[in-house]
N, C-alpha and C positions, 0 to 999 in steps of 0.2 A: 262277385259280380261284375261282368264287363260293363264299363261304361260306354254311352250313347257316343256314336259317331255318325257322318252323312251317310245317308241309306245310299245314297247314290255318288258312288267316286267320280263319275265324269264330270260332277259340278262341284267339286272340291275347291279348283282355282278360282272359280266364281263366286263361292261363298264366301270366299276369304276377301276377296274385292269388295263384296257387298256389306259384309260385316264391318268392315272398317268404315264405311259412309254411313251404316246404320248407328253405329255407338253414337255418333253426335246427335242422331234424334232424341235422347234424355237430354233435354234442353233442360240446364240447371236453373232459368229463369222461371220456369212453370213448376210450383209443387204440386202434386195431385195424390191425394190420399181417400181412400174408399170408406165412409162410413156408410150407414144404412138407414133405412127406411125403419119405421118403429111399429107397423101395424100394416094388417093386410085389407084389401079390400076387394069387391067385386066391379070389374070394369067391362064393358064392350071390348070385345078380342082385335079391331082393328082400328087403324089410325087412317086409314084412306079408302075412301070408295071406290072399289076396283072389282072389275067382274071375275068372279070364283075361277080358280082354276086348279085342278088338281096334280099339272104339271107345268113347273118354271124351268127355264135357263140354270138359275143357282138360288139355293136355299142358304139362309144366314141363321147359323143357333145363337141368339144372345144378340144386345142392340147396345154393346160397350162402345166407347169410342173408336175401337178396333173394328169391330162388327160393322157398325154404321158407316164408316169410312170406307170398308171395302163394299158394302153394299151399295153405296151411292156412287162409287165411280164404276163398278160394273154395271148399275142403272143407268151411268151415263153414255155406254158404248150401244144402247140399244137391248141391252139383255133384260129378260124379266127377272125379276130378283122379289123373293118374298123373304122379310126376315122376322123370324119367330122368337118371341121374348116372353119367358117365364113370368116375369115380374108384371104388375099392373102398371107400371111407369117405366118408359124406354129410359136408356142410360146406362145399365148393368152399375159397376162401381162409381160413376159419375151422374146418378139421377138425381133428380129433384123431388122433393114433394110438398104438399100442402098442408095445414092445418087450419081448422076453425079457434076460435075464442075458446074454445072447450076442452082442444088437444084433440079433436077426432078428426082423423085422416081424410081430406077430400080428394079423391082420383081426379088426374088431370081430364081424365075423359067427362065427368060431371061439370068441367067449366065450359066445353066445346061449345055449347048454344048459346052461353052468356059470359063470355070472357071478363065481363064487367066487375062478375064476382070475385075475381082474383084479389080486387083491392080492398075486400074484406076478411082475406086470409094470409097466415102467416106461410112465407115461401122459403123454405130449409136448403142449402147447400148440403148435399148427402155425399159429397165428393171435392172436387177439386175448388181452391180456393183462391190461387196465385196463378195470374198467367202472365205473360210478355210476349211481345212479337207476333201479335195477331192483330192489333190495331193499325199497324204498317202496312202501307199497300206493298212496301218490297221488303221482304224479310228471309230469312232461312226457315221459320218456323213450317213444318210438314202438314200441321192442321190448317195452316194458312193457305197453304198449296193446295189440299182438297179443297178445302171452300170456295178458291180459285177455278179449281178443274168443275167443281158440279154447280157453280155459280149459284150459292148460297151460302148466306154468312149472316151472324147474328149485328146487330148494331154494338159498337164498343164504345165504353167511358173508359177514360185514363186518371191515373193520380200516381203521385211519386212520392208518398209518405210511407214509413216504415217504421214500426216499433220492436225494441227487443229488452229483454230482461235475463242480463247474464251475471255469474257469480261476480265478475269484477265489475258490473254494471246493477246492482242490486235494486236500485232508485229508477232503473231503466233510462232509455234516450229514445229520441225520436227524431228521425230527418229524412231527407229526400236520399233516393238511392243514386248509385255511379261512384266510378271511381274517387272521384275528390272527395265526397263524403265520406265513403269508406276509409279513405286515409286520416280523415280527423278522427275517426274510430279509433283506429288503430294509433294515433298518437294519444289519445285520451285514456284510452283502456290498456293498450298493448305492452306500453313500455318502452325499454330500449331495444333497439333492433326492429321491432315489429312493421315499421314503414321499409326500410331497409329489405327485411326478407321478403314481404311483399311484392317490391318493386324487382328484385332479384328472380322471384317464381314468375311475374309474370312477363319478363324478359325472354325466360324459359319456353313458357308456353303459349305465348299470344302468336309467335309464328305457326305454331300448328294450326292453330285456329282457320286460319285464312283459307287453307284447302277445305275444310270439314263443313265450314259456313258458308263457301262456294258451289257447294254440292247440295241440291233439292233431294232429300233423301225419298220424297215420293215417286222420285224417277227411277229407284232402283229396282232391277229384277234380278231371278238368280239363273237365268242363261245368258246366253250369248247375245241376246239383245241388249244386253247393257252397255256394249259399245256405241250402240246407236243411240240411247236415250241417254247416257251417261258420258262416258269417257269422250268420244267425239264431241259432244256439245259443251262439256265443260274441261278440254284437256289441262289448262293451267291449275285450276282447283284440283283438278286428280291427279297430277304430278307432284303437287304438295301433301296429298294424302300417301302417295307412294314412298315420299320422300321420309317423311315422319313414321310411317307404318309401325316400325318395331316399339317405339316410344307411345302410340295411340294405343298398343294393346297391353302394354305392361300395367302394372298397379300402379297408383297414384304414391309412391313411396315419397314421402315428406325428408326421410334422410336423405336420400340420393339427391333430393331438388334442393338442398341445403338450407331446408326451413328449421330454425331452431327458436323461435321466439315462441313461449308458449302459448299465447292469446291467439296468434294467429294460427298454430297448429290446431288450437282447441275450435277455432271458428270454422276453418277447414273441415275438420271431423262433423261439427256440426251440418254444414252443406252438402258433404256429401252424403251424411245419413238421409238427409231429407230428401235427396234427388233420387236416391238408389235403394236407400233400405240398407245400405251396408256401412262399414266405415270405410275412412279415406283409405287405408292399404289393401282394401276390396274393391275400391273402385276403377275403372278404368280412367287412365290418366286422359284420354280424348274428352271424358265428358267433363272435367274439372278445368280443361283447356278452354273447351267451349264456356263455360261457366265465367273463368275469369277474362276471357274477350267481351262477354257481354257486360261486366263492369263497366267498360270503357267506351259503350254506346253513346254517341251524342244525343241529349236531350232524352235520355233513359226514361221510360216510364212502365208502371204495370198498368195491364189492361184488364178491363174486367165486363161480361156479357151485360147488355142493357137487358133485364128481366131475370137475371140469374144464370147461373151455371147450366140448367136447365136448358137454355137456349143454345147452348153449345150443341147439344143432342137435338135440340127442335130442329137447329138449319140443316144438319146432316141426314136427318129423316124426312126432310122436305126434297132432300136430294134423290132420296128413294120414290117417295109417293106421287110425286108431279111427274113421273114417267108411267107411260102408259103400260099396264099389265104387272105391276110392281106394288108392293104395299108391305107395311110394317105393323106386325099383330102383337099385344100385350095379352097377358094372362092365357099364354099360349105355350104349355111344356111340350118339350119333345121327350119322347121316351126311347127311342131307338134310332139311328142311322141304317137304313137299310142296305144291305150288300148282296149283290148278284154278280156272280162268275166274275168275284176279285174286285170288284168296283163299287164304291160307294154310288148310290142311285136314287136317294131319297132318304124321307124321314119318316117314322110313325109317331104320331100324338100322343101323350099321355092320356089323358082323360078319354076322347073320344075313339081311339086305336085309327083316327083316319088316315092314310097313306098320302104322302104329297111327294111326286118324284121330281128330281132333279136332272134336266136334260145333261147339263156340263159339271156342276160342282156341287159338293155340300160343304158348306163352311162353317167350323165351330168357332166361336168367340167366348167359349165357355174356357172354364181355367183348366189345367192340365189333367188333373183327375178326371174332370166330367167330360173332357173331351174323350180320352179313353173308355170311360164310361158306357158314351153311347153306342160303342162298337161291342156287341157279346164276343166272349170270348171264343176260340174257335173258329170264327168267320174270316180270317186272314193271318197268314202264319208270321208273316212279316212286320205286321202291325202289332200282335201280341207278342214278338219278343221285344220290341221298341218299348211295351207296356210294361212289361217285366223290368227291362233295365231301368226306366225311370221313377218305378213305384214299388217296384218289390213284389213282396208278398200282402204287405197291409198298408203300402202308401203311407207311411209314417217314416220321418225322419231317423227316429231312434233306430229302426229296422232295416234302415239302408236305403230309402228312398230318396229322390233328390230333395234338396234342402229348399223349404218355403219362407217367405219374409214372413216378418211375425203379424200381427194383427192389430188392433186398434180397440181404444175407447173413444166415446164420444159423446156430447153433451150437445143436444138443438134446445135453445131457451127462446122464450118470447117473452121480453120484457118490455117495463114501460120505458120511455125516450128518456125520462130525467134519471133514469139510474144508470146512466152511460154518459161520462163528460163530453161535452160538446167539441174539446180540443184532443180528444183520444182518436186515435190513427184506426181506420178501417181495419188494421190486422196488426198482431204482434206476435213474437214467439218469446218463449220462455224456458231456459234452461237452469235446473236446478244446481246441478253438481257436476263440473268436467271429471273429476275423480271418479267417478260411479261407472263410468262408461256411456258413452253418448246413448246405447242402444239400452239402457238401465229402466226398467218398467216406470213409466211414470217422468222418467228425467226431461223430457223435451215434449212441450205442449205448444201446438198452435192455435191462435184466438182469429176469427172472423167474423167481422160484423157486416156483413153484407149490405144491409140496410143504410149503413152510413155513404155508401157509393150508390145504391139505387134504392130511394126510400120507398119504390112501388113493393119491396118486396115483404113489407109489413103495413098493417093497416096505419092511419095516421095517428102519431102520439105513440108509436111503439118501435122496436127495434127487434130484428133477430140475431141469435149468435149460434155460431157454429163451432164449437171447441174439440180439439182432440190430441190424444196422444199419439206421438208420429212413428208408427210403425214400432212399439217398444214391447207390445202387450203378447205374450208367450202363450200360445193356446192351450200348452200342458196345463198350464194354472186353471183353464177353465173346462178339462174335461170332466171334471168331477160332476159338472152340471148339467151335461150332454143329454141326459134323460129328460132334462125340464124343457128341452128346446121346443118341443111342439104343443107346449100347453102353457100357454100364458097364464091360467087362474092358479094353476098350481106354481109356477113360478112366482107368482104376486106372493102367495102364502108361504113359499120357503124362506125361512128367516136366516138360513145359514148363506143361502145364494143372494138374498138382497145385501146382507150384511157386508158380503165379498163384493157385491157390484159398488155398493157406497164407497168403500176403501179403495176400489182403483179407481173411482170418478172424482176423489178428493184433489189429486193433484191438479185436474184441470179445474176444478171450482177454484183453487187456490191462483193459478194462472189469468184466470178472468178476473180475480179480483186484485191482480199487481195495478191494472189501469182502471177497473172498471169496480169499487169496493164494496158498493152498495148492491151489487148481484149477487145475493144469498141463495142457499136454500130457503123456500118459501115465500122469497119474495116476487117470484117470477109467475107470468100466466101461465106458460108452458116449460114443463120440466120432463125431460126424455134422455134417458141415458141408452146408449147402443152400446154391446160389449160385444166380444169376438164371436159370441153364439149368435148375436143377431146378424153380423156380417155371415154366417154360414148358411143362416136360416133362410134371409129374404133374398140374398144375392147367389146362394146355391154355390158357395166358394170352400173349397175343401179345406177343413180345420180355420176355416177363417181368413186364409190366406191372401196375400196382395202380391202375387208374383211368386216367382222362383227369385231365391236368394244365391245366384251361380256367380262366384267371384272369379275374377281373372286369373288363371296360371294356377287353378285349384287343386289340391294335390289328389282328389278322388277322380280329375278328368271330367268333371260335369261339364257340357255344353248344353246352350238355348237349343231347342227343338225346330227345326225348320218351318216354314209354313204350309210346306208339303209335307204330307203324312207319306209313311209306305203304303197304304191304302188308295191306290189309283181313285181318284175323282173326291179326295176328302182331303179339306185343307184346314188350318187353323189360324188365327191372329188373335192378336191380343196381349197380355202382360207376361204370357206364359212360353213366349216365342223370342226370336234373335232379338228384336228391338229391347226388350226389358219392360221395366214399369216407368210410369209417367205419362203425362198427357200427350207430348209429343211423340214418344216413342210408340205410345199405343195405336197412334193414328198411323204412323209409320208402318207400324207392321199391318195394319189395313191396307195400306196403299200395296205394299210390296206384295201382299197375298193377292190383289186383284190383280196385280200385274203378273203373277204367276199363271193365271188364269186367260187375261186377255193377251190378243196379240200385240206384238211390238207395235204396229201400225196404228192399233186402237190408242195403245199407250202414248205414241208419239203426239197423236190427235189431241189427246187431254192435255198433255204436259207442254203445249204451246200455248198453254192460259198462265202457266205459272210466271209469278214476277220474282225472279232474284234480287238481291241487293246489287 
């Protein structure tokens, strides 16, 4: 089967330029993984008190970072925008949720009239854990730029401590982030040549980062307007991008870059995998160049939104709902994108069958599979052709579909505060064995104790823990239990399923106990395990995927899909588009999608609010 190519050959050159800058949107200092909520609830369907409309300018399906970024920017131009979210919480893969002392889910909509009740609940992070480049006023982070353009933003807390348990450091270490302390890690655990290899690598990559970090990726557009929004405004940075273009788009080849020290090679493999879900040799050099430069930031800190990661989404949602005629609706599933005369003109809702028309655009923030599924086969020849190219006949990689990133295992725990040592860092990473392969099942685990940074995330005297295997859980191993997905009572009684789930969750318990040995099964107030099936069910992610696993220069010729689909009026944003996975990448995809819909003059007006370093 012929692999996908750009459906509009006239934009090939512009796409190449855009792609170069977009690559850096996958900011390595922000790790974002997507776990899941663990129960359903009924909730009111609207987050905004707006006049009911059967027709709006733009409809956004899904309220992930990409969808809400796109919606907020379009709303800022005066368009009427309606966001439709199938879950009872906004945020998609980055949503947050509340539970009471009995482990019962409390929808955020139930807290609207009395926000003080939040202090009695456990606030769980269902997605991102680590952020940087957001508390600073001037930064290259595209999510920060979107906040600046929509004039809404969370309050930021900052910290600089991080912990790690590696094969060379089984007892673990904890220290501040930054280049100087990283060199101390290399000196202590890397052995001969580690620091020298790092300095040699930095010398090669840091000049590349100057251009990428000098371009606001939220200003990219896929037509000739890019000369006004990007090239003429940032000529020096753009020339730097062109200068290093061949290196940017090449795989991160440690051999060619002269990195021979084993510890440093393994460490870089880990960073690449955490950032992109792929090994280093399948990660773009530009992504790693950005990461290396980030090590050298002066006064480097990590950021955390006060009130938890849900506040990231809350700020984006406010950017929509504060505009007249705009709304964000939850518990509202879309059944179908309506196509008339070769154009997407609206959507049909799943439960009511109600039709909502879109004057200008329908935007999907769903994953790639569901973006195609919304449009019935036979409605548009070009769209059907692209659907077959990416998904084949079964939408399974073994049958020739596009490769998907692996899924996750998660633990959401509520514990008494004394079970976690006072001197423990708010986050730590555990790698069991380098030789297993960085993406081996359960080999890499990330642990985050958000209440160490913001005590309001748990009632007084308690902590919340969100720990997960970092994108190394194969969905194929869970296919045997798909028949249990929609029946919780049957799942609870299925011995094989419960045993398998416990086995796969054990590495996460082990990782937590590296720094908090008293946190064991049975000692927690709440113990919730989420699997790839949870991800598939609650977030409607095909095979529990977390975006596309498309490596640079892959032999099969796979390319990330554009924000524009072959179907006129139908757009897409999120982790299944050019930008890839991660918080900055998905935010950037939302901006690029919005830019494809708005005029260059609307965009230039918004871009004036961006503050670059």
